[in-house]
C-alpha positions in Angstrom: 6.8 202.9 208.1 10.0 202.2 206.0 8.1 199.8 203.7 5.4 202.4 203.0 7.9 205.1 202.4 9.9 203.0 199.9 6.7 201.9 198.1 5.7 205.6 197.9 9.0 206.5 196.3 8.6 203.8 193.7 5.0 205.0 193.0 6.2 208.6 192.6 9.0 207.6 190.2 6.5 205.4 188.2 4.1 208.3 187.9 6.8 210.7 186.9 8.2 208.4 184.2 4.8 207.8 182.8 4.0 211.5 182.7 7.3 212.1 180.9 6.5 209.4 178.4 3.0 211.0 177.8 4.5 214.5 177.4 7.2 213.4 175.0 4.9 211.3 172.8 2.2 214.0 172.7 4.8 216.6 171.8 6.3 214.5 169.0 3.2 212.8 167.5 0.3 214.9 168.6 -2.9 213.4 169.8 -4.0 211.9 166.5 -1.2 209.3 166.5 -0.8 208.9 170.2 0.5 205.4 171.2 -2.2 204.3 173.6 -1.2 200.7 173.6 2.3 201.6 174.7 0.9 203.9 177.4 -1.3 201.0 178.6 1.7 198.6 178.7 3.6 201.2 180.7 0.8 201.6 183.2 0.4 197.9 183.6 4.2 197.4 184.0 4.3 200.1 186.6 1.4 198.5 188.6 3.2 195.2 188.5 6.5 196.6 189.8 4.7 198.6 192.5 2.8 195.5 193.6 5.9 193.4 193.7 7.6 196.1 195.8 4.8 196.2 198.3 4.6 192.4 198.5 8.3 191.5 198.8 10.5 193.3 201.3 13.7 192.0 199.7 13.3 194.2 196.6 15.3 197.4 197.0 14.1 200.8 195.9 17.0 201.2 193.4 16.1 197.8 191.8 12.5 198.8 191.3 13.3 202.3 190.0 16.0 200.9 187.6 13.9 198.2 186.2 11.0 200.6 185.6 13.3 203.1 184.0 14.7 200.5 181.6 11.1 199.3 180.9 10.1 202.9 180.0 13.0 203.1 177.6 12.2 199.8 176.0 8.5 200.7 175.6 9.4 204.1 174.1 11.6 202.4 171.5 8.6 200.8 169.9 6.7 203.9 169.1 6.2 205.4 165.7 8.6 208.4 166.0 11.5 206.3 167.2 10.9 203.6 164.6 10.7 206.2 161.8 13.9 207.8 163.0 15.7 204.5 163.0 14.3 203.7 159.6 15.5 207.0 158.2 18.9 206.4 159.8 19.3 203.0 158.3 18.2 203.9 154.7 
C-alpha cells in the first residue's frame, strides 16, 4: 500500500509540473511557437522517473520529486522565450 501511495504522489507531482510547463509556455509563446519537442522530452522523462520509482523501493519520494523538478527547470531553459531573454540580457 505504501509503495502505491508513494508512486501515486510522484505521478501527481509529475502531472502538475508538466501542466505548469504547458501553461507557462502557452502563455508566453502562444500555440504557434509551442515547444512540442520539449514537452515530449518532459513527458518521457516523467515516465522514466515514475517507472523507476515503481520498480525500485530504495528510491524515496523526495528524490524522485526533486529530480523531476530539476529536469523540468532544465528542459524549460532550452525553450525560445528563455533563450531570447538570455540573448537580450547578454547583448
